[in-house]
Every structure is written in structure tokens, then in C-alpha cells.
C-alpha positions in Angstrom: 96.3 53.6 137.4 94.6 52.6 133.7 95.0 48.8 132.6 98.1 48.0 130.7 97.5 47.6 126.6 98.5 44.5 124.8 100.3 44.3 121.2 96.6 44.3 119.7 95.2 47.5 121.7 98.7 49.1 121.3 98.2 49.1 117.5 95.0 50.1 117.9 95.7 53.3 119.9 98.7 54.1 117.3 95.8 53.9 114.7 93.6 56.3 116.6 96.4 58.6 116.8 96.9 58.6 113.0 92.9 59.3 112.8 93.0 62.0 114.9 95.8 63.9 112.8 94.3 62.5 109.0 90.7 64.2 110.1 89.1 60.6 110.0 87.2 60.9 113.0 84.8 57.9 112.6 87.4 55.5 112.7 89.3 57.0 115.1 86.0 56.9 117.0 85.9 53.4 116.2 89.2 52.5 117.0 89.1 54.2 120.8 86.1 52.1 121.4 87.7 48.8 120.6 90.3 49.5 123.0 88.0 51.3 125.9 85.9 47.5 125.6 89.0 45.7 126.9 90.6 48.9 129.0 87.6 50.7 129.8 89.7 52.9 132.5 92.7 53.6 130.0 93.3 57.7 130.2 95.2 57.9 127.2 93.0 56.5 124.9 89.9 58.5 126.9 91.7 61.4 126.0 92.1 61.0 122.3 88.6 60.1 122.2 87.9 63.3 124.0 90.1 65.3 121.7 88.1 63.6 118.5 84.8 64.2 120.1 86.0 68.0 120.1 86.9 68.0 116.6 83.0 66.8 115.8 81.8 69.9 118.0 81.0 68.3 120.9 83.0 70.1 123.1 81.2 69.8 126.5 81.5 65.5 126.2 85.2 66.2 125.4 85.7 67.9 128.2 83.8 65.7 130.8 85.7 62.8 129.1 89.0 64.5 129.5 88.5 65.0 132.7 87.7 61.5 133.2 90.9 60.9 131.8 92.8 62.6 133.9 91.0 60.9 137.1 92.2 57.8 135.8 95.7 58.6 135.1 96.6 61.7 136.9 100.6 60.8 135.4 100.0 60.8 132.1 101.5 63.4 130.0 99.0 62.6 126.8 95.8 63.3 129.0 97.2 66.8 130.1 98.8 67.5 126.6 95.2 66.9 125.4 93.5 68.5 128.1 95.1 71.7 127.1 94.8 71.5 123.3 90.9 71.2 124.5 91.4 74.4 126.3 93.4 76.1 123.3 90.5 75.3 121.0 87.9 76.9 123.6 90.4 79.8 122.9 91.2 79.7 127.6 95.2 80.0 126.6 95.8 80.5 130.1 94.3 77.2 131.5 96.1 75.6 128.3 99.6 76.6 129.7 99.0 75.4 132.9 98.1 71.9 131.0 100.8 72.4 129.0 103.6 73.0 131.8 102.1 70.2 134.0 102.6 68.0 131.0 106.1 68.9 130.5 106.9 68.3 134.0 105.7 64.6 133.5 107.8 64.4 130.3 110.4 66.8 130.3 111.9 65.5 126.9 109.0 65.7 124.8 109.6 68.2 121.8 105.8 68.1 120.7 104.6 69.6 124.2 107.5 72.1 124.3 106.1 73.3 120.6 103.1 73.8 121.6 103.7 75.5 125.0 106.1 77.7 123.2 103.6 78.8 120.7 100.9 79.3 122.8 103.1 81.7 124.7 104.1 83.8 121.8 100.3 83.9 121.0 99.7 85.0 124.5 102.8 87.6 124.3 104.2 86.1 127.6 107.6 86.6 126.5 109.7 85.8 129.3 108.0 82.5 129.5 108.5 82.2 125.3 112.2 82.5 126.2 112.4 79.8 128.6 110.6 77.1 126.4 112.6 78.5 123.2 116.1 77.9 125.4 114.7 74.5 126.3 114.4 73.4 122.9 117.4 74.8 121.9 119.0 73.0 124.3 117.2 69.5 123.1 118.4 70.5 119.5 121.0 73.1 119.1 121.7 72.4 115.5 118.4 73.3 114.4 119.1 76.8 113.0 115.2 77.7 113.9 115.8 77.2 117.6 118.3 79.9 117.5 116.5 82.3 115.6 113.4 81.5 117.8 115.1 82.4 120.7 116.6 85.7 119.1 113.7 87.1 118.1 112.1 86.2 121.7 114.7 88.1 123.1 113.9 91.0 120.6 110.2 91.2 121.1 110.9 91.3 124.8 112.8 94.0 124.5 116.3 92.3 125.1 117.9 93.8 122.0 121.5 92.9 123.4 120.5 89.0 123.9 118.7 88.9 120.4 122.1 90.1 118.8 124.3 88.0 121.1 122.1 84.9 120.0 122.6 85.5 116.3 125.9 85.7 117.0 126.6 82.4 118.9 125.2 80.4 116.2 127.3 82.3 113.6 130.1 81.5 115.6 128.7 77.6 115.8 128.8 77.3 111.9 132.0 75.6 110.9 131.8 76.6 107.2 130.0 79.7 105.9 127.0 79.0 104.3 127.0 79.2 100.5 125.4 82.5 98.8 122.1 80.4 97.6 121.3 80.6 101.2 117.9 82.5 101.5 117.5 81.7 105.1 121.3 82.7 106.3 120.7 85.8 104.3 117.6 87.0 105.9 119.3 86.0 109.5 121.8 88.4 108.2 119.4 91.3 107.5 117.3 90.5 110.8 120.4 91.2 112.9 121.6 94.1 111.3 118.1 95.4 112.1 118.9 94.4 115.7 121.6 96.3 116.2 120.3 99.5 114.3 117.2 99.2 116.9 120.0 99.4 119.6 120.6 102.9 118.3 124.2 101.6 117.1 123.8 103.1 113.6 127.6 103.2 113.2 128.1 99.8 113.9 124.8 98.8 111.9 126.3 100.3 108.8 129.8 98.3 109.1 128.0 95.2 109.8 125.7 95.7 106.5 128.6 96.3 104.6 130.4 93.7 105.8 128.0 90.9 106.2 125.1 91.5 103.9 127.2 91.5 100.1 125.6 88.4 98.9 122.0 88.9 100.0 119.6 88.5 97.5 117.4 91.5 98.6 119.5 93.9 97.4 116.9 96.9 97.3 116.4 95.8 101.3 120.4 96.4 102.0 120.3 99.3 99.7 117.3 101.7 101.3 119.1 100.1 104.9 122.3 101.8 103.8 120.8 105.1 102.5 118.9 105.7 105.6 122.2 104.4 108.2 124.0 107.1 106.0 121.8 110.0 106.4 121.4 109.3 110.1 125.1 109.7 110.0 125.3 112.6 108.3 127.2 111.2 105.8 124.9 112.9 103.1 127.2 112.6 99.9 127.5 109.1 100.4 123.8 108.7 101.1 122.7 111.1 97.8 124.7 108.3 95.8 122.4 105.5 97.2 119.3 107.5 97.0 119.9 108.5 93.0 120.8 104.5 92.5 117.6 103.7 94.1 115.7 106.4 92.0 117.3 104.4 89.3 115.9 101.4 90.0 112.4 102.7 90.8 111.7 106.5 90.1 108.0 106.3 91.3 108.6 105.8 94.9 108.4 109.4 96.9 110.5 107.9 99.6 113.6 108.0 97.8 113.0 111.6 96.3 112.6 112.7 100.2 115.5 110.8 101.2 117.6 112.5 98.5 116.3 115.9 98.9 117.6 115.6 102.7 120.9 114.2 101.3 121.0 117.5 99.6 120.2 119.6 102.1 117.5 120.9 100.2 114.5 123.2 101.6 111.3 122.9 100.2 111.1 127.0 99.8 114.3 126.9 97.4 112.3 126.7 93.8 115.4 127.0 92.1 117.3 123.8 93.7 114.4 121.7 93.5 113.8 122.4 89.7 117.3 121.0 89.4 116.7 118.2 91.3 113.4 116.9 89.8 113.9 118.1 86.3 116.3 116.0 84.9 114.6 112.8 86.6 111.2 114.0 84.8 113.2 114.2 81.5 114.7 111.0 82.0 111.8 108.9 82.6 109.2 110.4 80.0 106.4 108.1 80.9 106.7 108.5 84.8 104.4 110.8 87.1 106.5 111.3 90.2 109.1 113.5 89.5 106.6 115.7 87.5 103.3 115.5 90.8 105.8 115.9 93.7 107.0 119.4 92.9 103.6 120.7 92.8 103.5 120.1 96.7 106.3 122.9 97.5 106.1 125.2 94.7 104.5 128.4 95.2 103.2 131.2 93.1 104.1 131.7 88.9 106.5 128.4 89.5 103.6 126.3 90.7 101.4 127.8 87.9 103.8 126.9 85.3 104.3 123.4 86.6 100.8 122.7 87.5 100.0 124.1 83.9 102.5 121.7 82.1 101.1 118.8 84.6 97.5 119.0 84.0 98.2 120.0 79.9 100.1 116.2 79.7 97.6 114.3 81.7 94.8 115.7 79.9 95.9 115.2 76.8 96.7 111.4 77.5 93.0 111.1 78.9 94.5 109.7 82.8 91.3 109.1 84.7 92.7 109.3 88.0 94.4 113.6 87.0 91.8 114.8 89.5 92.6 112.2 92.2 96.7 112.6 92.0 95.9 116.9 92.4 93.2 116.9 95.0 95.5 117.1 97.7 96.7 120.2 96.3 93.1 122.0 97.3 93.7 122.2 100.9 95.7 125.2 99.6 93.1 127.6 98.7 95.8 129.7 96.4 96.6 126.7 94.1 92.8 125.5 94.4 92.0 128.7 92.8 95.0 128.1 90.0 94.0 124.9 88.9 90.5 125.8 88.9 91.6 129.0 86.8 93.7 126.9 84.3 91.4 123.9 83.8 88.7 126.4 83.0 91.2 128.2 80.4 91.5 124.7 79.1 87.8 124.0 78.7 87.1 127.7 77.1 90.2 127.0 74.4 91.9 130.2 75.8 95.0 128.3 77.2 98.8 128.5 75.4 98.9 124.4 74.4 102.3 122.5 76.5 104.1 120.0 74.2 104.6 116.4 75.3 108.5 116.8 75.4 109.0 114.2 72.6 111.4 113.9 70.2 108.9 115.3 67.5 107.7 118.4 69.8 104.4 117.8 69.2 101.0 118.5 71.2 100.1 115.2 72.6 96.9 113.6 71.4 94.0 115.3 69.8 91.4 117.7 71.0 88.4 115.5 71.6 90.1 113.2 74.5 91.8 116.7 75.8 88.0 118.0 75.9 86.3 114.8 77.6 89.0 115.1 80.2 89.0 118.6 80.7 85.3 118.0 81.2 85.8 115.4 83.4 87.9 117.0 85.6 86.1 120.0 86.0 82.9 118.1 86.8 85.1 116.4 89.6 86.4 119.5 90.6 83.2 121.0 91.3 82.1 118.0 93.1 84.8 118.2 95.6 83.8 119.4 99.1 86.0 122.2 99.1 85.1 123.5 95.7 81.5 122.0 95.6 79.5 123.8 93.3 76.9 120.9 92.0 75.2 122.5 89.2 78.5 123.2 87.3 79.7 119.5 88.3 75.8 118.4 86.3 76.5 120.5 84.0 80.3 119.2 82.7 79.3 115.8 83.1 76.2 116.2 81.4 78.4 117.6 78.3 81.3 114.9 78.7 78.4 112.1 78.7 77.1 113.7 75.5 80.7 113.4 73.8 81.1 109.8 75.1 77.6 108.2 76.2 79.3 104.8 77.1 82.0 105.8 79.3 81.9 104.0 82.7 83.4 106.3 84.4 81.6 109.6 83.4 78.0 107.7 84.6 80.1 107.1 88.1 80.8 110.2 88.5 77.5 111.7 87.3 75.9 109.1 90.2 78.5 111.0 92.8 77.0 113.9 92.3 73.5 113.0 92.4 74.7 111.8 95.6 75.8 114.9 97.3 72.9 116.5 95.8 71.1 114.2 98.4 69.1 112.1 96.0 70.6 108.8 96.8 67.6 107.1 94.7 68.9 109.0 91.3 72.7 108.3 92.3 71.8 104.5 92.8 70.4 104.2 89.4 72.8 106.3 87.5 75.4 104.0 89.2 73.1 101.1 88.2 73.4 102.2 84.9 77.0 102.7 84.9 77.5 99.0 85.7 75.1 98.0 83.1 78.0 99.2 80.5 80.8 96.7 81.6 79.1 94.4 83.6 82.1 92.1 83.7 84.1 94.9 85.7 84.4 94.1 89.4 84.9 97.3 90.5 81.6 99.3 89.2 79.7 96.3 90.8 81.0 97.2 93.8 80.1 100.8 93.7 77.0 100.1 92.2 76.1 97.4 95.3 77.5 100.0 97.6 75.0 102.6 96.2 71.9 99.9 96.4 73.0 99.3 100.0 73.2 103.2 100.7 69.8 103.3 99.1 68.6 100.6 101.8 68.1 98.2 99.1 69.6 95.1 100.4 68.2 92.5 98.2 69.5 94.1 95.0 72.9 94.6 96.6 73.3 91.0 97.2 71.8 90.0 93.9 74.7 92.6 91.8 77.5 91.3 94.3 76.1 87.7 93.6 78.0 88.0 90.1 81.2 88.2 91.5 80.9 85.5 94.0 80.9 81.3 94.0 78.0 79.9 92.8 78.0 77.1 95.0 79.1 78.4 98.2 77.6 77.4 101.3 75.1 80.1 102.8 74.6 81.4 98.8 76.2 84.7 97.8 76.2 86.2 101.8 78.0 83.2 103.0 80.7 83.4 100.4 81.4 87.5 101.1 81.5 86.2 105.0 84.2 83.6 103.5 85.9 86.1 101.7 86.2 88.3 104.9 84.5 91.1 102.2 83.9 93.8 105.3 83.1 96.7 103.1 79.8 94.8 102.1 78.9 93.6 105.6 79.4 97.0 107.2 77.2 98.6 105.0 74.5 96.1 105.0 75.3 96.4 108.7 74.9 100.3 108.5 71.6 100.4 106.0 69.6 97.9 108.6 70.7 100.1 111.4 68.8 102.9 109.4 65.7 100.5 108.9 66.1 99.6 112.5 66.4 95.9 112.1 68.6 95.9 114.8 68.7 92.1 114.8 70.4 91.7 111.6 72.3 94.9 112.4 74.0 93.6 114.6 74.7 90.2 113.0 76.5 92.0 110.0 79.1 93.9 113.0 79.5 91.1 115.0 80.5 89.2 111.5 83.2 91.8 111.6 84.3 91.7 114.9 84.6 87.4 114.7 86.7 88.7 111.3 89.3 90.3 113.6 89.5 87.3 116.0 89.9 85.4 112.7 93.1 87.6 112.3 94.2 87.0 115.6 94.1 83.2 115.7 95.4 82.6 112.0 99.1 84.3 113.3 99.2 81.2 115.5 100.1 79.3 112.4 102.7 81.8 111.4 104.4 81.4 114.3 106.3 77.9 113.2 105.7 78.4 109.8 107.9 81.8 109.3 110.6 80.0 111.2 110.4 77.1 108.8 110.9 79.5 105.8 113.4 82.2 107.6 111.1 84.9 106.7 112.1 86.5 110.1 111.8 90.3 109.1 108.4 89.7 108.2 107.3 87.9 110.9 108.5 90.3 113.6 106.8 92.9 111.4 103.6 90.8 111.3 103.8 90.8 115.4 103.8 93.8 115.7 101.3 94.9 113.2 98.9 92.3 115.2 99.4 94.0 118.5 97.7 96.8 116.8 95.2 94.9 115.1 92.1 96.5 116.8 92.7 100.3 115.8 91.9 99.3 111.9 89.1 101.9 110.6 87.0 98.9 109.6 86.9 97.4 113.5 86.7 101.2 114.9 83.6 101.6 112.2 81.9 98.2 112.9 82.3 98.7 116.7 80.8 102.2 117.0 77.9 101.4 114.8 77.2 97.9 117.3 77.5 100.1 120.3 75.4 102.7 118.7 72.6 99.7 118.2 73.2 98.4 121.9 72.4 101.7 123.2 69.2 101.8 121.0 68.1 98.6 122.5 68.6 99.7 125.9 66.5 103.2 125.1 64.1 101.2 123.3 63.6 97.5 124.1 60.7 97.3 121.5 63.0 97.7 118.7 64.4 94.0 119.8 61.0 92.9 117.7 60.9 95.0 115.1 60.8 99.0 114.8 57.7 100.5 116.1 55.3 101.7 113.3 54.1 105.1 115.3 56.2 105.8 118.4 54.7 108.6 120.6 53.4 111.8 118.8 54.8 110.3 115.8 58.4 110.4 117.8 60.2 107.1 117.6 60.9 106.9 121.5 58.9 105.7 124.0 58.5 106.2 127.7 59.2 103.5 129.8 55.7 101.9 130.2 54.8 102.3 126.6 58.6 101.2 125.7 57.7 97.8 128.2 53.7 97.2 126.5 55.2 97.2 123.2 58.0 95.2 123.5 55.7 92.8 125.3 53.4 92.7 122.2 55.9 92.9 119.7 57.6 89.5 121.6 54.0 87.5 121.9 53.9 88.0 118.3 57.2 86.9 117.1 56.6 83.9 119.5 53.9 83.1 117.2 55.8 83.7 114.3 58.8 81.4 115.6 56.3 78.1 116.2 54.9 78.6 112.6 58.6 78.4 111.4 59.8 76.4 113.6 58.7 72.8 112.0 59.5 73.8 108.3 63.3 74.3 110.0 63.5 71.2 111.9 64.1 69.0 108.9 66.9 71.3 107.9 68.6 71.9 110.8 70.3 68.2 110.8 70.8 68.2 107.0 74.5 68.4 106.2 75.1 69.0 109.7 78.3 66.7 109.7 80.9 65.5 106.8 81.5 62.2 105.9 84.2 61.5 108.5 82.2 63.2 111.1 83.9 66.6 111.2 81.4 69.3 112.1 80.1 71.8 109.6 78.8 75.1 111.3 75.2 75.8 111.0 73.9 79.3 111.7 70.9 78.8 113.8 69.9 82.6 114.2 70.6 84.2 110.5 68.9 87.4 111.2 70.9 88.2 114.6 67.3 87.7 116.7 69.0 86.5 119.6 71.5 89.5 119.7 68.9 92.0 119.6 66.6 90.1 122.4 69.6 90.2 124.6 68.7 91.1 128.3 71.8 93.4 129.0 72.6 95.3 125.7 75.2 97.6 127.3 77.0 94.8 128.5 76.9 93.1 125.3 78.2 96.7 124.0 81.8 96.4 126.3 82.7 93.5 123.7 83.3 95.9 121.0 83.8 99.1 123.3 87.0 97.6 125.7 89.3 96.9 122.4 88.0 100.2 120.8 89.0 102.6 123.6 92.2 100.3 124.3 93.6 100.4 120.6 92.1 103.0 119.8 92.0 106.0 122.4 92.5 109.0 120.2 89.3 107.8 118.3 86.7 111.3 119.2 83.8 108.6 117.8 85.2 105.8 120.5 85.3 108.2 123.4 81.9 109.4 122.9 80.4 106.0 122.5 82.1 104.8 125.7 80.6 108.0 127.6 77.4 107.0 126.7 77.6 103.3 127.8 79.0 104.3 130.8 76.6 106.8 132.0 73.8 104.4 131.0 75.6 102.1 133.6 75.8 104.6 136.1 79.9 104.3 136.0 80.2 107.8 136.5 83.8 108.1 136.7 84.7 105.6 134.1 82.2 108.4 132.0 84.4 111.3 133.4 87.5 109.7 132.0 86.2 109.3 128.4 84.4 112.9 128.4 87.8 114.3 129.6 89.6 112.4 126.7 87.2 113.4 124.3 87.9 117.0 125.3 91.4 116.9 124.9 90.9 115.6 121.5 88.8 118.4 120.8 87.9 121.0 123.3 85.5 122.7 121.0 83.7 119.3 120.1 80.3 119.9 120.4 79.2 116.5 121.6 81.6 116.4 123.9 80.2 119.7 125.5 76.5 118.1 125.4 77.7 115.4 127.5 79.5 117.7 129.6 76.0 119.3 130.6 74.1 115.8 130.7 77.3 114.8 132.9 76.9 117.5 135.7 73.3 117.8 135.8 72.9 114.1 136.5 75.7 114.1 139.2 73.8 117.1 140.6 70.9 115.5 140.9 71.9 112.0 141.7 69.1 110.8 144.7 71.7 108.5 146.3 75.3 110.0 146.7 78.5 108.0 145.0 80.7 106.1 146.9 83.4 108.5 148.9 86.3 107.7 147.2 84.7 107.9 143.8 83.3 111.6 144.8 86.5 112.7 145.5 88.5 111.7 142.4 85.3 112.7 140.2 85.2 116.3 142.0 88.9 116.9 141.9 89.3 115.8 138.2 86.4 117.0 136.7 83.5 119.1 138.7 85.7 121.4 140.2 86.8 122.7 136.8 83.1 123.2 135.3 79.7 124.7 136.5 77.4 122.4 138.1 74.2 124.3 139.2 71.6 124.6 136.3 71.5 128.5 136.4 75.6 128.3 135.4 75.1 125.3 132.6 72.6 127.5 131.3 75.2 130.3 131.0 78.1 128.0 129.9 75.5 126.6 127.4 74.3 130.3 126.0 78.5 131.1 125.7 78.8 128.3 123.7 76.3 129.1 121.1 77.7 132.5 121.5 81.1 131.5 120.8 80.2 129.0 117.7 77.4 131.3 115.9 78.5 130.8 112.5 78.5 126.6 113.0 75.7 125.2 112.5 76.7 121.9 114.0 77.5 123.7 117.3 74.3 125.6 117.3 72.4 122.3 117.0 73.8 120.5 119.5 73.6 124.0 121.8 69.9 124.0 121.1 69.9 120.3 122.1 71.3 121.4 125.5 69.2 124.0 126.1 65.9 121.8 125.5 67.9 119.3 128.0 67.9 121.5 130.6 65.0 123.3 130.2 62.6 121.6 128.4 60.0 124.5 128.3 62.4 125.9 125.3 61.4 123.4 122.9 59.2 125.6 120.7 61.6 128.6 120.5 64.8 125.7 120.1 62.6 124.5 116.6 61.9 127.8 115.6 65.5 128.9 115.9 66.4 125.7 113.9 64.6 126.7 110.8 66.9 129.8 111.0 69.8 127.8 110.9 68.8 125.5 108.3 68.2 128.6 106.1 71.5 129.8 106.9 74.0 129.5 103.9 77.2 128.0 105.8 74.6 125.0 106.7 75.7 122.0 105.1 72.7 119.5 104.2 74.2 116.6 107.0 73.2 119.4 109.6 69.7 119.9 108.5 69.2 116.1 108.8 70.4 116.2 112.1 68.0 119.1 113.1 65.2 116.8 111.7 66.5 113.7 113.8 66.7 116.2 117.2 63.1 117.6 116.4 62.0 114.0 116.1 63.5 113.1 119.5 61.6 115.7 121.1 58.3 114.7 119.8 58.3 118.2 117.8 56.4 119.2 114.5 59.1 117.4 111.9 56.8 118.6 109.2 58.1 122.6 109.3 61.3 121.5 109.5 61.0 119.1 106.6 59.8 121.5 104.5 62.1 124.0 105.5 64.9 121.8 104.2 63.6 120.7 101.3 62.9 124.4 100.2 66.8 124.9 100.6 67.6 120.9 99.0 65.0 120.3 96.9 66.7 116.9 95.3 67.1 115.4 98.6 65.6 112.1 99.4 65.4 112.2 103.3 63.6 115.4 103.0 60.7 114.4 101.5 57.4 113.9 102.9 55.9 110.7 102.4 52.5 110.4 102.7 50.8 107.9 104.8 47.6 106.0 103.5 44.6 106.4 106.0 42.9 103.1 106.8 
């Protein structure tokens, strides 16, 4: 047992707690040391000292001291509470919950420990545990509305909707007098209860409750939207129509309201006459509006579409709206509509159209001819640059004419840069986009676009200098540090992809890991809202946030960064020397080394790197401690691996890749590229059952996917040539689920691949992968395959990206890349990627 404290030490202990709460860590440590000089085995003081040390970044010492404190006083709820807080800071939430529960056994009445436990259970989605904790907190303080609401949320998220509604009803019954109309929290609680009733499937009762209890709520729009949805679901269409029309009077630009009104009226998308009668009055009523004019273009056909499109396009082009093409390009999926739009706009450019009136009182044509002419040329340039209607020479001709009329237009120069990008000339595209940026140096958007083009041109330093114009000048870590603080994921991802193209794997992995960490921060940041949202009464928004957080990792930004990181780790596994810099020559001009050569290259590069590190070490030593902590002793993070060297020099790249792959497969199972990456990792780890699972998932998503076809052949060939047999159970599952469905012998696989090539003879992408598979099965076919690639590149249907892939494949084979490059350069003379760079002879 610890020594009892006298009054002076008890006062000092209270001061330690206050210093910790106020982040005055040095003062807190000093006071704790004073206590421990008099009472060296006082567990509570040791625990508080450990907590302060942990906040200063000394987590190992803090854990050791906290364990000593528990040894000195196992029955102290403070020691166990602090032990839980330490585990929570280490993100080991299971151990933290165990410590909190033990602390509660010792001090069942502690509201602080109970609250910390409840918040952690919510963070871990332990809904049953959260229900028990919230019940205990409600029993302790039943007069607090937040405790009732929290218990209802716990039941709701656990799927116990009846209990959630009962909890809210019970609280309402405890109120002695009706809440005032100005009580925002009560109004939000009423709407939340209504959503629970609706989720139970009792739409009729939800509507009755909404009409009875939500009259005085401030969120009128939400009430109207909910009521309209309920009425529509109950087939009370006349009433739903009135509500949707009232909503459109409030906001005539929301497509959802038009769709609801259309459903309430029972209109079919093929009934053009009825749809005109619906949308026409709203277009007339809102002369400046867009939705009532644009939405009908989705379902009009034939002459109705031509008439409506003509009116819409002339109206927008006369106004000079830059986003006109962006508004209508979704219609291009329909080839007939695409052809009509092209014909109309070409007529505008030729001056053979019939001018439309603007619908104003004086019935005059909008604007002058000059803005209309520029807008028409701008539209045509975007039209011919779009992938469904691409004709780059025409696009360039149109945009050049537009620039002649308005040489200082940022939009025009941006479009010209995009055209150069589609030509494949990223250098000219970057120069043009930089020129566009110089026309308006205060515009953040064009600055961002110029930065992205610099990154696509692998000019990382210039890109950072460009972004520097809109970052904090005094930010720790400079512009790059500020971009990380602002969680600017698009820049971090593009920067990582650029370094990956340059084979600088360390920096690339550093960037992709930064994106991973941003999602970790988002996951952790919700912790603060578990209590905040209840205090502020924002219940519906809180529930929406929780459900969004549950699917956080299926965000496209995460998928993109994770897939790129996995690709880096696969490259490092196949070519270990890349961890120390790209090999200058490879083998026969090939970027891939054999096992022995890879080991030699890696060893040589490692020695050179160690020498350089030793030279740089002394310069960095003086800077490591500078600014490492604040005046109060709070730790400041110092990045000791800014170039990601430790990440790249991992000895287990495939194991590190699993950090990115596991969330990807769990939350994005329908992402085809994720399944492909899973296969590549698992087959290298010789986890064939998991590789089969990923391959079958990929084939279920796209049975004709070329990459999945190549992976199938590789897997079947690998399984049939294993030196050691698989475990019986694994072999049984693979045979029943996979091997029995597809051929396994080399001859049969070759026939399968030949059939694949014949079936997809018009697809360059499938043809290239088929040739890859043929060469994999029979390396002697390399020369014939390379000749076939030259034929594929010459095909009219072949895209430039297919030609790029052909070059990569031949380079992987160690073949004659110059012929493929020459053929591709002949077809795409403007493309940078096919230009042969002469090496200087030494």
C-alpha cells in the first residue's frame, strides 16, 4: 500500500492533476517529483507522472512507471484509469477497455471513468457494451437529456429500434411541462425519433408522428422532405404532389424534388407531352434557373430533344456560361443525342442556325455575337476533346480560334492544355497550363491545375513551388508540411504517383503512407464527436457520421493511394535494388534483374547509401534536438525519415503491403483493381487459397477482364508445377472451387489463351494481355509476340494507353523496345512517352 499523503502533498497532487489538464507538463512533473520525494511509493502520483510523461512522448517510460504504480497500489482506480488512458493513446483499445472496467469495479460511481469507457466502446462499435454503460450513466443522472439520447442512439445503432423509440418516448413522458418552441435540442430529438419509427418500416405512424410532433421544429425543410417521402411511399400521391411543389417553390434547382414530383404525378419518362407540361411552367417561373431546362434533356428523344437542346444550348452559349459542356456531356452516352448536339453547335459556329429568344419581356436575343461565337468555339473544343467524340486536330483548331478572339482567357488556355495532354505531349500541356496560371495568379483553382500538370510531368520541385503560393509561409515543414497539415490528399497522391513513375520508391511510399495516416486521423477524430454531438443535440448528423465512418476505407482517395502503395511493395519484392535507387541499366536494357543480379545490385546500392548516410549524419545531429519540444515540454513530432528510406528498405515488403490491402479488400470488395492487387500479393506469398478467392472475385466482377485472364493462367500453371503438394484441405477447396472449372495442363492453357485472343481480336488491351500469357506459357514465342504487338499498335482502334502498355511489356521481356517505340511514335508523333532519348556515350 502507498504511503498516506499529508495535507501539503494532497494539495500538490491536486495541482499535478490541474497541470496535466492545462498541458503544463513541466510544472506537473516538478510537483509530482516533490510528492514522490516524501512518498516514493505513492501509486496515484506515479500514475499521474506516467500520464504526463506519455504526453511528452516518452511512452515506454510512461508504461513502465504506470505498471510500477499498479504494483504499489493494485486497488487504486486512479492507477487503473491512467493505465487505460495510456493504452488508449497507444491505440490498443481492447486493453484500454479492460483497464477502464477494472477501474469501475474499484470506483463504480466515477462518472469520468464511466464516460471514458462508454466513448471507447462507441469508438470500437461495441454497441452492447455501450448500451450497458449508457444505462449506468442514465441511472446515475436521469435528469440529463443527453443520457437518454445516448441510450437511444446505442439501441438504434445496435439494431434495437423498438428499444430506441421506447427510450425517447420514456424521456418525453418524464417532462413535467412541454419544452419551449425555442428548444432546438428537443426539436432535433423529435425528428430523430421520427427517423427511428420510419426505419422500423412503420411509415404511416411515422407520418402521424411527424404531423403531430414536428410542427414547431426549426428545420422546416427536413420536415417537408420527410413528409413528402412518407406520402409517396404510402401512395398518397396528391398530397405528395403538393409537398413537392412547395419544396420546389423553396428551391427549384434540386433534381431530387423534380424526381419526387414526377413520381407523385405518375409520369413516365417516355411521355414527352406530359413532361413538357411539368417542366415548362417551372422553366418559365424561374427564368434564371437551369434545372427545369436541363433535366428534360435526359429523357427527351427525337425532335423533342432537338428542340429542347437547341433552346438550352443557345441560351447558355449566349450567356457565355463556361460550364455548358460540363452540364451536357452526360448526354453523350447516347450516340444519337451526341450527334444532335454536335450538329447543332457546328451550325452555330457556321452561322446557319435559327436564333432563339431568351424569353424575356422584350423578346430579344441574348447578348452579342462575339460572346456567342467564343462560347461556341469553346464548346466545340471541349466536345472534340471529350473521349466519346474525340477529334484532337479539330479541338485544337477550335481552341486556337477562340484564343485569337480572347487571348487572355484562362479557360481557353486550360482547355488547350488538356488537348495537349490527350495528344500525349505532357511537356507542352504543362507549359500551356502554366501560361494559363500566369494569366490569373490569384486564382487558387488554376494554380491547383498547373500544379497537377507539373506533377504529371514529374517536375515535383516546380509543383511544390507553385503550391507554395497558397500555403502558409511560416508552416512547420515548409509548403509540403502545410499541405500535409491541410490533408491535401490530391497533391500528396499525385506527388507519390510521380515519384513511383521515377522509381523513387521511398518518397512514393512516404506519400501513400501519409494518405493512409490521414484516414487514420479521420477514424480517430470521430472520438471527439461521441460526446460533442450529444452535448450540442445534433443527433441525426451524428448518426450519419457514424455510418459514414463505418465505410471510411471505401473512399476513392484511400483506394487509389492503397493500390499504388501495394504496387510499390510488389515492385520492391520483385526488384529489391529499387529500395536504394533505380538501377541505371538493368539487364539488356530491361528494368528487371535476375535473383543473383538483384542481390548484387541491392548490396552495392546499400553500401553507397550507407556511406552517404554517414556523411549526412553529422549535419543532421545538430538539428534533431532543435525544436523537439515546446516550452511546456509537450513533444513536437520530428520526421526522421523524410525520404521514406526506412519504408522502402523493408525486409518484408509483402507483409507491409497487407496494411493497405486488408482494408481495401474488406471495404471495397467490388473494386476490380483491389482484387487484382490482392492476387498479386497472395500468389507471391504462396497463399494460393487467398489468391484463388481474389481471382474468383475479380472474375465475378468482370468475366472478360484481361488481367484476370492472365492471372488465371499464371495461377493454374503455378498450381500444376508446385514442387511440394498443398495441404490436403487447401488442395480440396482449390480443386472444388477453382481448378476443376478451368484447364490446368500447359496445352489446355495455351488453347484457352488462343480462344481468348480470338474472342477479343478487336480489343487491343485483351490482345496485349493474351500475348503476355502466350509468352508466359512459351518463352520461345517472344519474337513472334513482339511482331504481333507492332501490328496491334498500327490498328486504328488501339488507344495510346495500349501502346504505352505494349512498350512496358516488351521492356519487361528484355526485348527490342526501339521498334515498338518507333511504331508508336509514328502513330502518335506528339506523345512524349514514345520519344527515344539518346544516351550520352562516356
